[in-house]
N, C-alpha and C positions, 0 to 999 in steps of 0.2 A: 857280896851277891845278894845279900838278903834284901838290900833295899830295892833293887829292881823289882823283886816280888811284891813288895809293898806297894810300890807304884803301880805295879801291873794290878793290883787288887784296887787300888784307888782308881786307876783307869777303868777298870772293870765296873765299878760302882758307879762312876760318873757317866759311862756309856749306858748304864742300866737306867741311871736317872733321867738322861736325855731321852732314852727309848720310852721311859715311863710317860715323860713330858708330851713326846710325840703321839704316843698311842693314847693319851688323854685327850689331846687335840683331836686327834682322829676320831675318838668316841663322840665327842662334841658335834663335830659335823655330821657324823653317822646319825646322831640322834637328831640334829636339826633336818636332816634328810627324811628320817623317819617321820619327824612329827608333820613336815610338809605333806608327804605321802599320805599319811592318817588324815590329815585335814582335807587334801584332796579326794580321799575315799569317802570320807563322811559326808563333804559336799556333793559328790557323785550320788552317794545313796540318798541323800536329802532330795537332791533335784529328781532322782527317780520316784522317790515317795511322793513327791508333789505332783509328778506326773500321773502316778497310779491314782493318787486321790483326784485330780482333775478327771482322768478317765472315769472312775467309778461315781463321781458326782455327775458326769454327762449321761452314764449309762442309768443312773437312778432317775435324773430328769426325764430321759426318754422313756423309761418305763413307767414313771408316774403319768407323762402325758398320754402314752398308749391307754393305760388304765382308765384316765379320763374320758378318752375318745370311746372306748369300749362302754363305758357306762352311758354316755350320751347317746351312742348308737343302740344300745338295748332299750333305752327309755324311749327313743324316736321309733324304733321297730315295734315296742309294745304299743305304743300311741297309734301306729299305722295299722296294727292288727285290729286293735279296738275299732277304729274308724271303718276299715273294711267290713268287719263283721257288723258293726251297726249300719252302714249303707245296705249290705246285703239282707239284712233282717227287715229294714224299713222298706225296702225295695219290694220284698216279698209281701209286705202287708198292704201296698198300695192297691192291687186288684181287689183286695177284701174291702177296703174304703170305698172304692168305686162300685162295688154290688152294694155295700149298705146304701150309698148315696142314690143309686137307681132304684133300689127297692124303696126307698123312702120317698122318692120323687112320685113314681107309680102309685104307692100307697096313699100318698096324700090325696089323689084324685077321688077316693072313695071316703064318704063320710064315717061309715061304719068302722074304719081302720084308723079313726083318728087317735085314739088312745095308744094304739100300737105304735103309729108314726112318731108320736111324742116320746115313747120309750126308747125306740130305736135311734130317734135324732138325740136324745140325750146320752146314750152310749156312743154313738158316732162322734160326738162333739168331744166326750171325755178322751175317747182314743186319739183324735187329732189333737187336742190339747197337751197329752203326754207326749205325742210325737214331735210336736212345736218345742217342748223343753228339751228335746235332743237335737234342735236345729232344722227340724222339718218346717218348710214354709210352702204355702200354696201358691201356684201361679195361676191366678184366674184374671185373664186379660180382657175381658168385655168390654167393649167402646175405647180400647187403646190401639195404637198403632202396633202393626205387625212387626214383632222382632224375631227374625229367624233363629237367633241363639236360643230363644225360650218357647217358641211356638211353631207348632207343625200345621201348616194349613190343608185341611182335607176337602173343603170345597169353597166355592165362592156364590154369593148371592148379589143380585143386582139391587142397587138401591138409589134412590133419587136423593136422599138427604145426607147420606156419607159419602166421603171423598174414598178413593181406592186405596185398599190396604188397611182398613180399620177393622177390627175385630168385632163382628156381629154378634156372635155368641160362642160361648165355650162348650164343645161337646163333651170333653174329658179335661180335668183339672191337670195341670202340671205341677210337678213338686221340685224344689231344691233342698239338699241337705247341707247346710251352711251356705257356702258358695258354689258347691257342686250341684250340677243339674242332673237329677235322677230320672226325670221324664218331662219331655216338652208337653205344653198344653195343646191339645187337638182343638182346632178352631176354624170357625167358618169366617171367611173374609168378604167385605164388602167390595162390589164392582160397581163404580158409578154409571148410571144409564146415561149414554151419550145422546144429546139432543140432536135430532135430524134436522137439519137446515134446508 
């Protein structure tokens, strides 16, 4: 009877070996599944990371573009403010220039005021030159055709020599700042005398 026990022991050891072999095989398949799952998780995380990187890159580009637009807008607004201020200031100086010119015209009729006229004429010319450096230009349209964009007709005079609509004289100069009209020239227009038949 002792023999069967030994056989029994051998059978047990054999079954243990078989189960060990099976459990080893099972570990390999479990390990393979774990490796595949790990790889899938890593790929998922990598895809998520690339997605986040793309999102961050897009956000960065948007913020950078917004910043550039803000800079450009600030520059444009500053230039507009400077131009508005310049236009306002020069517009406010125009009546003073008109007064100087009228005073010079009247004073030039008197010989005793000749030296004063020369001094004021120099000062007026200096002022006009400085303003022209900032883009101010005079509209003085005498002997030119009337242009409603730049001239303001205040009266008509009959003329045998000129066609209708020619500026005979300029009562008050007009001014432009760059391409912007500050004030139209006030003018007298010709009106051709019609010959009676």
